[in-house]
C-alpha positions in Angstrom: 0.0 0.0 0.0 1.3 3.4 -0.9 1.0 6.5 1.3 -0.7 9.5 -0.2 1.2 12.7 -0.1 -0.3 15.2 2.3 -1.7 18.4 1.0 -1.0 22.0 2.1 -2.2 23.0 5.6 -5.6 24.8 5.5 -5.2 26.7 8.8 -4.8 30.4 8.1 -2.4 32.7 9.9 -1.0 35.9 8.6 1.0 38.8 10.0 -0.9 41.7 8.6 0.6 44.9 10.0 3.7 46.0 12.0 4.0 49.2 13.9 6.7 50.6 16.2 4.7 49.1 19.2 3.8 45.6 18.0 2.3 43.5 15.2 -1.2 42.5 14.1 -2.0 38.9 13.2 -5.0 37.5 11.4 -6.0 34.0 12.3 -9.1 32.5 10.9 -10.8 35.8 10.3 -10.0 37.2 13.8 -7.3 39.8 14.5 -4.8 39.6 17.4 -2.3 42.2 18.6 1.2 41.2 19.9 2.9 44.2 21.5 6.6 44.2 21.7 6.6 44.5 25.5 5.0 41.1 25.9 6.5 39.6 22.7 10.0 41.1 22.3 11.2 38.6 19.8 9.5 40.5 17.0 10.8 44.0 17.7 14.3 43.6 16.2 13.3 40.8 13.7 13.4 41.3 9.9 10.0 42.1 8.5 10.2 39.2 6.1 10.8 36.8 9.0 7.8 38.2 11.0 5.5 37.7 8.0 6.5 34.0 7.8 4.1 32.8 10.4 2.5 29.4 10.3 -0.4 27.9 12.3 0.7 24.4 12.7 -2.5 23.3 14.4 -5.3 25.3 16.1 -4.0 27.4 18.8 -0.3 27.0 17.9 1.7 29.6 15.9 5.3 29.2 14.7 7.8 31.6 13.1 10.5 29.3 11.6 13.1 31.9 10.9 12.8 33.3 14.4 12.3 29.9 16.1 9.4 31.4 18.0 6.4 29.3 19.2 3.3 31.0 20.7 0.0 29.6 21.9 -3.1 31.5 20.8 -3.9 31.8 24.5 -0.8 33.9 25.1 -2.0 36.4 22.5 -5.5 36.5 24.0 -4.4 36.9 27.6 -0.7 37.8 27.9 -1.2 38.6 31.6 -1.6 34.9 32.2 2.0 34.4 30.9 4.1 36.8 33.0 7.5 35.2 32.1 8.8 36.8 29.0 12.1 35.7 27.4 14.7 38.3 26.7 15.3 39.0 23.0 18.9 38.4 21.9 20.8 41.6 21.2 23.9 41.5 19.0 27.0 42.8 20.6 28.9 45.4 18.6 32.6 44.9 18.3 
């Protein structure tokens, strides 16, 4: 028996707008805001990398170039997730 090749994922996730304060995401016809205070990984990231978001399964977002995983719940209620990782800053020589 041969395995059938899987099709493309149908779950929709898009970064739709970036400001100096955060980014807006569109997931399944609903908008979410990720401010840079709670989600610092996006502040210094390349725009192209921020726009490469994937929704691997419902409630789970992933940015491969940034190696950032977020639950949808953390976007909906960031106050429930008080631990925020520090973003990596490049040291100048």
